[in-house]
C-alpha positions as CSV (number, residue, x, y, z in Angstrom):
1,X,0.0,0.0,0.0
2,X,2.8,2.4,0.9
3,X,4.6,1.6,-2.4
4,X,1.4,2.3,-4.3
5,X,0.9,5.7,-2.6
6,X,4.5,6.7,-3.4
7,X,4.0,5.7,-7.0
8,X,0.8,7.7,-7.1
9,X,2.4,10.8,-5.6
10,X,5.3,10.6,-8.2
11,X,2.8,10.2,-11.1
12,X,0.8,13.1,-9.7
13,X,3.9,15.3,-9.6
14,X,4.7,14.2,-13.2
15,X,1.2,15.1,-14.3
16,X,1.3,18.4,-12.5
17,X,4.5,19.4,-14.4
18,X,3.2,18.0,-17.7
19,X,-0.1,19.9,-17.4
20,X,1.8,23.1,-16.6
21,X,4.1,22.7,-19.6
22,X,1.4,21.6,-22.0
23,X,-0.7,24.6,-21.0
24,X,2.3,26.9,-21.7
25,X,3.6,25.3,-25.0
26,X,0.8,26.4,-27.4
27,X,-1.0,29.6,-26.5
28,X,-3.6,30.9,-29.0
29,X,-5.1,34.2,-27.8
30,X,-8.9,34.0,-27.2
31,X,-11.1,36.9,-28.4
32,X,-11.3,38.8,-25.1
33,X,-8.9,37.3,-22.6
34,X,-7.0,34.1,-22.0
35,X,-5.8,31.6,-24.5
36,X,-6.3,28.1,-26.0
37,X,-3.9,25.4,-24.8
38,X,-3.2,21.7,-24.6
39,X,-3.5,21.5,-20.8
40,X,-7.1,20.1,-20.8
41,X,-5.9,16.9,-22.5
42,X,-3.6,16.1,-19.7
43,X,-6.0,17.2,-17.0
44,X,-8.4,14.5,-18.3
45,X,-5.8,11.8,-18.6
46,X,-4.5,12.6,-15.1
47,X,-8.1,12.3,-13.7
48,X,-8.8,9.0,-15.5
49,X,-5.5,7.5,-14.3
50,X,-5.2,9.0,-10.8
51,X,-8.8,9.4,-9.7
52,X,-10.6,12.5,-8.4
53,X,-8.4,13.7,-5.5
54,X,-4.9,13.2,-7.0
55,X,-6.4,14.4,-10.3
56,X,-7.6,17.6,-8.6
57,X,-4.1,18.3,-7.3
58,X,-2.4,17.6,-10.7
59,X,-5.1,19.5,-12.8
60,X,-5.6,22.4,-10.5
61,X,-2.0,23.1,-9.4
62,X,-0.5,22.3,-12.9
63,X,-2.9,24.7,-14.6
64,X,-2.6,27.4,-11.9
65,X,1.2,27.3,-12.2
66,X,0.9,27.9,-16.0
67,X,-1.3,31.0,-15.3
68,X,1.3,32.2,-12.9
69,X,4.2,31.7,-15.3
70,X,2.4,33.2,-18.3
71,X,1.2,36.4,-16.8
72,X,-2.4,35.5,-16.1
73,X,-2.1,35.7,-12.3
74,X,-5.7,37.0,-11.9
75,X,-6.9,33.6,-13.2
76,X,-5.0,31.5,-10.6
77,X,-7.8,31.0,-8.1
78,X,-10.4,30.3,-10.8
79,X,-8.1,27.9,-12.7
80,X,-7.1,26.0,-9.5
81,X,-10.8,25.3,-8.7
82,X,-12.1,24.9,-12.3
83,X,-9.4,22.6,-13.6
84,X,-9.5,20.7,-10.3
85,X,-13.2,20.2,-10.5
86,X,-12.8,19.1,-14.1
87,X,-10.6,16.3,-12.9
88,X,-12.9,15.3,-10.1
89,X,-15.9,15.2,-12.5
90,X,-14.0,13.2,-15.2
91,X,-12.8,10.7,-12.6
92,X,-16.0,10.2,-10.8
93,X,-18.1,9.9,-13.9
94,X,-15.8,7.5,-15.7
95,X,-15.8,5.3,-12.6
96,X,-19.6,5.5,-12.4
97,X,-20.0,4.7,-16.1
98,X,-17.9,1.6,-15.9
99,X,-19.5,0.4,-12.6
100,X,-23.0,0.9,-14.1
101,X,-22.1,-0.9,-17.3
102,X,-20.8,-3.9,-15.3
103,X,-23.8,-4.0,-13.0
104,X,-26.2,-4.8,-15.8
105,X,-24.1,-7.8,-17.0
106,X,-24.1,-11.3,-15.7
107,X,-21.0,-12.3,-13.8
108,X,-19.3,-14.1,-16.7
109,X,-19.9,-11.1,-19.0
110,X,-18.6,-8.8,-16.2
111,X,-15.3,-10.7,-16.3
112,X,-15.1,-10.3,-20.1
113,X,-16.0,-6.6,-19.8
114,X,-13.2,-6.1,-17.3
115,X,-10.7,-7.8,-19.7
116,X,-12.0,-5.6,-22.6
117,X,-11.6,-2.4,-20.4
118,X,-8.1,-3.5,-19.6
119,X,-7.4,-3.8,-23.3
120,X,-9.1,-0.5,-24.0
121,X,-11.8,-1.8,-26.3
122,X,-14.9,-0.7,-24.3
123,X,-13.6,2.3,-22.6
124,X,-14.4,4.9,-25.2
125,X,-18.0,5.9,-24.3
126,X,-17.1,6.3,-20.6
127,X,-14.1,8.5,-21.4
128,X,-16.0,10.6,-23.9
129,X,-19.0,11.2,-21.6
130,X,-16.9,12.0,-18.5
131,X,-14.5,14.2,-20.6
132,X,-17.4,16.1,-22.1
133,X,-18.9,16.8,-18.6
134,X,-15.5,18.0,-17.4
135,X,-15.1,20.4,-20.4
136,X,-18.5,21.8,-19.7
137,X,-17.3,22.7,-16.2
138,X,-14.4,24.5,-17.8
139,X,-16.5,26.5,-20.3
140,X,-19.1,27.6,-17.8
141,X,-16.7,28.0,-14.9
142,X,-14.6,30.5,-16.8
143,X,-17.7,32.3,-18.1
144,X,-19.0,32.8,-14.6
145,X,-15.5,33.9,-13.3
146,X,-15.0,36.4,-16.0
147,X,-18.6,37.8,-15.9
148,X,-18.9,38.0,-12.1
149,X,-15.5,38.1,-10.4
150,X,-13.5,39.9,-13.1
151,X,-16.7,42.0,-14.0
152,X,-16.3,41.8,-17.7
153,X,-20.1,41.6,-18.0
154,X,-22.5,38.9,-18.9
155,X,-22.9,39.8,-22.5
156,X,-19.3,40.6,-23.5
157,X,-18.0,37.5,-21.8
158,X,-20.3,35.4,-24.1
159,X,-17.7,36.0,-26.8
160,X,-15.2,33.7,-25.0
161,X,-17.6,30.7,-24.9
162,X,-16.9,29.6,-28.5
163,X,-13.1,29.7,-28.0
164,X,-13.4,27.8,-24.7
165,X,-15.6,25.2,-26.5
166,X,-12.9,24.8,-29.1
167,X,-10.3,24.3,-26.4
168,X,-12.6,21.8,-24.7
169,X,-13.3,19.8,-27.8
170,X,-9.6,19.8,-28.7
171,X,-8.6,18.7,-25.1
172,X,-11.3,16.0,-25.1
173,X,-10.4,14.5,-28.4
174,X,-6.7,14.5,-27.6
175,X,-7.3,13.2,-24.1
176,X,-9.4,10.3,-25.4
177,X,-6.9,9.4,-28.1
178,X,-4.0,9.6,-25.6
179,X,-5.7,7.4,-22.9
180,X,-6.4,4.8,-25.5
181,X,-2.8,4.7,-26.5
182,X,-1.7,4.5,-22.9
183,X,-4.1,1.7,-22.2
184,X,-2.8,-0.3,-25.3
185,X,0.9,0.1,-24.2
186,X,0.1,-1.6,-20.9
187,X,2.0,1.1,-19.0
188,X,-0.9,1.6,-16.6
189,X,-0.9,-2.0,-15.5
190,X,2.3,-1.2,-13.5
191,X,0.1,0.3,-10.8
192,X,-3.5,0.5,-9.8
193,X,-5.4,2.9,-12.1
194,X,-8.5,4.6,-10.9
195,X,-10.6,3.9,-14.0
196,X,-10.1,0.1,-13.8
């Protein structure tokens, strides 16, 4: 148990750094404020591998560090909470999706379903649904933060929703592709993965 916790802490640290760097590498300015980035992809992957709480740490801190290092300090509190909640939602929903799909199958089929999930064949719908919900948290979270806390106004801030949706779709597609590749490599079998 102690060894597993150490591995999870190390992987959380790795994802925190990866999310920070991925957020900073490609920055396409959004219409009013902020930018599009690759960070969401790794927030989702971290959540699916690490679970809600470690995922919250990696997603929230990694993304907030990127805001700090790129001159968007006013976004740090919102990013910490929004990206953290994205990870929590993605992890809890993917777990619930797999648990529900197993519950409706007879025992023999559950064993087959578990083997298929381990091979990555039946994971896709769960990852897509949970990732979509997480990205909706990002889109509406930043909308509310900019409209209410930063006081950009309800109507002007609507202009950022399309660019945040593009970022969300981009992060979701990349995240789903990446987790499928990771599953197929067998790397995640080295330690207990949350989505299993």
